[in-house]
N, C-alpha and C positions, 0 to 999 in steps of 0.2 A: 567403385567397381574393381574387381580383381582383374589380373592380366588377361584371362580368357574372356571374361564377360565384355570388356570394353571392345575387344577385337570383334567379337561376334556382333555386338550392337552396331559398330561402325560399318562392318561389311554388309549387314542387312540394310542399313540406311542408304549406303552408297550403291548397293545393287539396285534398289528401287529408283534412286536418282539417275543411275546410268540408263535404265530403260526409259525414263521420262525424257532425258536429254536426247536420246536416240529418236524417239517418236516425235518430239517437238521439232527436231532438226529436219526430219522428213517433211513435216507440214510447212515449216518456215520456208524451206527451199522451194517446195511446190508452189507456194503463194508468190514468191519472188519470180519464179519462172512463168507463172500465169500472168503476172503483171507485165513481164517482158514481152511475152507472146502477144498479149492483147493490145498494149499501148506502144511498145517499142520506143518508149520515152525515157531519156535519162533523168528528166525532171521528176517524173512519177516514181522512178526507182529511188531517187534521192529522198523524196517525200516519204516513201515506204520505210527507208532506213531510219529517217528522222523519227517517224512514228514508232519504230521499234525500240528506241532507247530514250527519247526525250521525256516521256511521262515518268519513266523510272528515275531519270536524273533529277527531275523537278521534285518528285515526291520522296526522294531518298531519306531526308532527315525526318520528315513527318512519319513515313512508314517505319523507320527505325525506332522512333519514340513509341508508336503503337505496339511494335513487337516487344519492347521492354515492358509494356503494360500487360500484355496478354500471355497466355500459355503458348510457348513456342511450338510445341507439338501440334496444337490446333492450327496455328498460323501456317505451318508447312502443309498440312492436309488441305486446308481451305484454299490456300494460294494455288496449289497444284490443280485442284478441282475447278477453281474459278477460271484459270487459264484455259483448261480444256472445254469447259462449258461455254465460254465465250466463242470458241471455235465452232460450236454446234450451230451458231447463227449462220455461218457460212454454209454448213452442210444443208441446213433447212432451205436457204435461199437457192443454192445451186441445184437442189432437187427439182425446183419448179421453173427456174429461169437461169440465164447467164448471170454471173457475178458482176455487179457494178464495181468499178475501180475504187470509188469512195468507200464502199463497204469493206473491201479488203484492207485498205489503209486504216480505217476506223478499228477494225478487229485487231490489227497489229498493234495499234496504240493501246487498246484496252487490255490486251494480253500483257503489254509492258507494265501495266499497273500491277498485275499479279506478280510479275518478276521483281518489281520494286519491293515487295514484301518477302518474296521467297528467298532471294539471294542474301540479304542481310540476316534473315532468320536461320538459314542453313549454316552460315558462318558463325552465328551466335550460339548455335546448338553444339557444334563440334567440340569446343573446349569443355563442355559439360560432360562429354563422353570420353574424350581421348586424354590420356595423361599429358601433362605439359611438355615433357621431354620428347614426346612423339609427334607433336603438332606439325613441325616442319616436314617430317617424313610423310605424314598423312596428306599434307598439302601437295607434296610432289606427286603422290599416287592419284590424288583427286584431279590434279591438272591433266595427267595422262588420260585418265578415265573420261573426262569431259571432252578432251580433244578427239579421242577415238570415237566417242558418241557423235560429235559433229561431223567427222569425216565419214563414218559409216552411214549417218543419216543422209548426208549429201549423195552418197553413192546409191543408197536404197531409193531415194527420191528420183534419181536419174533413171532407175530401172522401172519404178512404178508409175511415174508421171505419164508416160505415153499410153499406159494400159489401164490405169485406175482413174476413177473420178476423184475430185477434190473431197467429196463426201467420204470416200473410202479412207483417205489419209487423215481426215478429221476423226474418223472412228478409231484409227490406229493411235492417234494422239490421246484420245479419251481413254483408251485402254492403258496406255503408258502412264497417264496421270493416276488412274485407279490403282495400278500396280505400285507406283511410288507411294501413294497414300496408305495402301495396305502395309507396305514395309514400315512406314513411320508408325502406324498404329500397333505394330507388333513389338516395338522396342520401348524400353523405359528411358525417358529423358529426364534427368534430374532437374529440379528447378533452382534458379539462383538463390543464394542464401537470403538476399534482401528482397525477394520477390514480393512479399506481402507489403513491405514498406514502399516499394515502387508503385504498387497499385493503390496507394492512398489517395486522398482527395486533392493532392497537389495539382495545380493548374497544368494543363497540357503544355502550354507555351513555356512555363517555368521548367518543365522537364526537358524540353528541347534545349533550353539554355544550360541546364545542368549537365546534359550530355556533352554539349560543346565545351563547357568548362572543364569537365573531367578529362576529355581528350586533350585539351590545351595544356593541362597540368603536366602531362607526359610530353616533354619537349621532343623526344625522339620520335614518338608516334605522330605527333602533330606535324613535325617537319616532313615525315614520310608521306603524309596525306597530300601535302602541297607539292612534294617532289613528284608524286603520282600524277597530280593534275598537270604539272609542267611536262612530264614525260608523255602523257596522253595527248596533250596539245600538239606535240611534235610527231609522235609516232602514228596516231590515227590517220593522218593524211598519207603517210608512207604505205600503210596497209592498203588504203584505197587505191594507191597508185601502182601497186604490184602489176595488175593487168596491163596498164599503160606502158610500163617499162618493158614488159614481155612482148607486147604486140606492136608498140610504136617504136620505141628506141631500139630494141633488139630485132625488130622486124620479124618476130616469131609468129607461130600459129596459135590457135586456141588451145591446141594440145600442149604446147610449150607453156602457155599461160597457166594451164592446169598443173603442169609439172612443178612450176614455181610455188604454187599454193600448197601442193601436196608435200613438197620438200620442206616448207616451213612447218606444216603440221606434223610431219614425221620427226622433225627436230624437237618440237614441243613434247611429243610422246617420249622420245629418247631422254630429253632433259628431265621430264617428270619422273621417269623410272630411275634415273641416276640419283635425283634428289631424294626419292623415296628410299633408295637403298643406302645412301651414305649420309643423308641428312644435311648436305650442303656445307658451307664454310663454317668453321668454328666461330669466327667473328662475323656475325650476319650483317653488320653495318658495312664492313669492307666487302663482303660477298655481294651485297646489293649494288654497291658501286661498280664492282667488276662486271656484274651481269648487265648493268646498263651500258657499260663501255663495250661489252660484247654484242650489244645491239647496235650501238652507234658506229663502231669501226667498220663492220660489214656493210652498213648502209652507205657510209662514206666511200668505201672501196667500190661499191656497186656503181656509184656515180662516176667513177674513173674508168670503168671497163669500156673497151671498144665495142662497137655495135655488133661485132661477131662474138662477143663474150657471154652469150646467154648461159652456157653451162657453168661458167664461173659464178654467175649470178645465182643459179640454182643451188650451187654449193654454199654460197654465202647465206642463202635463205635457210639452209639447214642449221648453220651456226646461230643465226638470229633466233630460230625456233628453240634450240637447245638452251639459249640464255634466258628465255621467257620464264620458265618455272623457277629458276634460281633468283628471279626478281619477285614474281607474284607469291611464291610459296613462303619465303621468309617474312615478307611484309604482312601477309595474312596471319602467320603464326605469331609474330611479334604483337600484333593487335590483340589476338586471342589470349596471349599470355599476360599482357601488361594492363589491359583495361578490365575493370571489374565486370563480372558476368552480367550483372543487372544493367550495365550500360552498353553492352556489346551491340545491341540492335541499333542504338543511336550512333555508335562509333562507325559501324559498317555502313549505315545510312549516309553519314557525312562523307565517308571515303568514296562511296558510290557516286554521290552527287558531285563532289569535287572533280572526280575523274571524268564522269559522263558529261558534265556541262562544258568541260574543256574540249570535248570532241568536236562539236559543231563549229566552235571557234577555229580550231585547227583546220578543219575541212574547208571553212570559208576562206581562210588565209591562203591555204595551198591552192585552192581553186582559182584564186585571183592571180597568184604569182606563177604557179607551175606551168600553166598554158603559155605564159609569155617567155619564160626562160628555158623551158624543157624539163621533163621529169628527171633526167639524169642529173642536171644541175641542182634541182631541188633535193635530190638524194644527197648530193655533196654537202649542201648547206645544212640540211637536217642532221646528217651524221656528225658534223662538227658540233652542233648545238647539243645533241644527245651526249656526246663525250664530255662536253662542258658540264652537263648535269651530273654525270658520274663523278667528275672532279669535285663538284659542289658537295656531294655526299661525304667526301673525305675531308672537306673543309669545315663542315658543320659538325662540331664536337658531339652533339646529342645523337647524331646518326652514326658517326664513326665509332663511338664508344657505347653504342646502345646495348651491347651484351656484357659490358664490363661490370655493371652493377645494376640490379633491378630497380633501385630507387634513385640512382645518381642523377638521372636525367629528368626527374620530376620536379 
């Protein structure tokens, strides 16, 4: 594709995805608020969160292998429509009676199966469209776009939830999925050069092993996957403890708790725009280490703040948010650049599974210890451990020198 064509294709693809992210966020938040209002149970909300990501985590490598076997354009369209159609079950039931809690949780779980296919597929499609040297910048803009979609979706849900039915929000979600699918259908997505070979009669399980072997051969990418798992293990509980820090430790209001969340999201938007404009650090291995440190240090400082230091905490949330795209963007771009196109589904499936499976472990550990020692002390401990991970990135040669030579770390 020439310079004009790839930009037009990328913009059409992500315009559709932006609409889908927005409408899905509206429905997702509405369902969470519905469960909150009906059950007022922390356990039910935890189960809903678990249902929202666990199927995707468990199915990651299997979904990635199927993506590499199939036409990726078809996968994107079917996954988007599948997620929306599953939601129609809620609309049909709510039309005749009140929604049972188990059904909402089940629908969240089944929607997550669609996400298990959609997320690796979109990551595997982008390098087939975007020039290699533009991947990191595009990852930055994508991060900002997704964050804006989540924020706007939450805000719209807050306005619509009191006046609309769940059925209306499902209809909105279906409309978003149709728009995203139409956008994908309008563009041409090149097929990987070895596509025909990938679709041969090779055993499905052999293909899973092949995908793992290909990723493992690139020492830098393989190390980054396990760094991501370790980082998620530590950071996912911190994200969950943000409201507890605001409401309990800083003795703030629900408005202040919202301010902290918005501050973090605003930072992510700013970071994504900066990454999109400048492309990030020249040495992405060192850049990834710095971005992890810029997450760990503010988390550590947050644990040191006095109880009247909420606004300092809000400022630190902005710094954490800015750092996020400088971690996620380069990692995504490096995988897209260094893994052969016909293995990218499996690579991103493995990446998703490793990080997602670490999440419940981290939440379980933090839930056990944080209540006993206090959220602020847990921030202190976690901040130190995250900084240790950033140092580890500099110690591992395959990560530190990942940009020095395209084949050196293989």
